[in-house]
C-alpha positions as CSV (number, residue, x, y, z in Angstrom):
1,X,1.9,11.0,-18.8
2,X,3.2,8.9,-16.4
3,X,0.9,10.6,-13.8
4,X,-2.1,9.6,-15.4
5,X,-1.5,6.6,-15.6
6,X,-0.6,6.0,-11.6
7,X,-3.5,8.0,-10.5
8,X,-5.7,5.5,-13.2
9,X,-4.0,2.7,-11.4
10,X,-4.0,3.9,-7.6
11,X,-8.0,4.5,-8.5
12,X,-8.3,0.4,-9.0
13,X,-6.6,-0.1,-6.4
14,X,-8.2,1.5,-3.8
15,X,-11.4,-0.5,-5.5
16,X,-10.3,-3.5,-6.2
17,X,-8.6,-3.2,-2.3
18,X,-12.4,-2.1,-0.4
19,X,-14.0,-5.3,-2.0
20,X,-11.1,-7.7,-0.9
21,X,-11.8,-5.7,2.6
22,X,-15.1,-6.1,2.1
23,X,-14.7,-9.8,1.4
24,X,-12.2,-10.7,4.3
25,X,-14.0,-8.7,6.7
26,X,-17.1,-11.3,6.4
27,X,-14.2,-14.2,5.6
28,X,-12.3,-13.3,8.9
29,X,-14.0,-11.1,10.7
30,X,-13.6,-7.1,10.0
31,X,-10.4,-6.6,12.5
32,X,-8.9,-9.3,10.8
33,X,-9.9,-8.3,7.3
34,X,-8.4,-4.9,7.8
35,X,-5.1,-6.4,8.8
36,X,-4.1,-9.2,5.7
37,X,-5.2,-6.0,3.6
38,X,-2.8,-3.5,5.1
39,X,-0.5,-5.4,4.7
40,X,-0.3,-6.9,1.7
41,X,-1.0,-3.7,0.1
42,X,2.4,-2.9,2.3
43,X,4.1,-5.5,1.2
44,X,2.9,-4.8,-2.6
45,X,3.8,-1.1,-2.4
46,X,7.2,-2.0,-0.7
47,X,8.7,-4.6,-3.1
48,X,7.3,-2.4,-5.9
49,X,9.1,0.5,-4.7
50,X,12.5,-1.7,-4.3
51,X,12.7,-3.1,-7.4
52,X,11.9,0.9,-9.1
53,X,14.8,1.8,-7.2
54,X,17.6,-1.2,-8.6
55,X,16.0,-0.6,-12.2
56,X,16.7,2.8,-12.1
57,X,13.7,4.2,-13.7
58,X,14.4,7.2,-15.9
59,X,10.5,8.6,-15.2
60,X,10.4,8.6,-11.3
61,X,12.6,9.7,-9.1
62,X,12.7,8.1,-6.0
63,X,14.9,8.9,-3.6
64,X,15.5,8.0,0.1
65,X,17.9,10.7,0.5
66,X,14.9,12.9,-0.7
67,X,11.9,11.5,1.0
68,X,10.7,12.3,4.4
69,X,10.2,8.6,5.7
70,X,7.5,10.2,8.2
71,X,5.0,10.1,5.0
72,X,5.5,6.1,5.1
73,X,4.5,5.7,9.2
74,X,1.1,6.1,7.8
75,X,1.1,2.6,6.9
76,X,2.9,0.8,8.9
77,X,0.6,2.6,11.8
78,X,-2.1,1.8,10.4
79,X,-1.1,-2.1,10.1
80,X,0.0,-1.7,13.4
81,X,-4.0,-0.7,15.2
82,X,-5.3,-2.5,12.9
83,X,-3.3,-6.2,14.7
84,X,-3.7,-4.2,18.1
85,X,-7.8,-4.5,18.4
86,X,-8.2,-8.2,17.2
């Protein structure tokens, strides 16, 4: 059940992200808008992950010992690339 909830929330955040990115690109430009969009998403995800690790949610197995940290580099690379291109 929790995976279904997270799937729905993921879809909602994708739609919101695209909408916000579109508005930001009109006001700031495509590269700067994308940078702030990725950066905000990265910080929000990082805070949420840390809160879940501290609270110790029983249904979600978040352990940095068992996690391949390479899969988190996608967001960091996207932000860096967008920042360098701006």
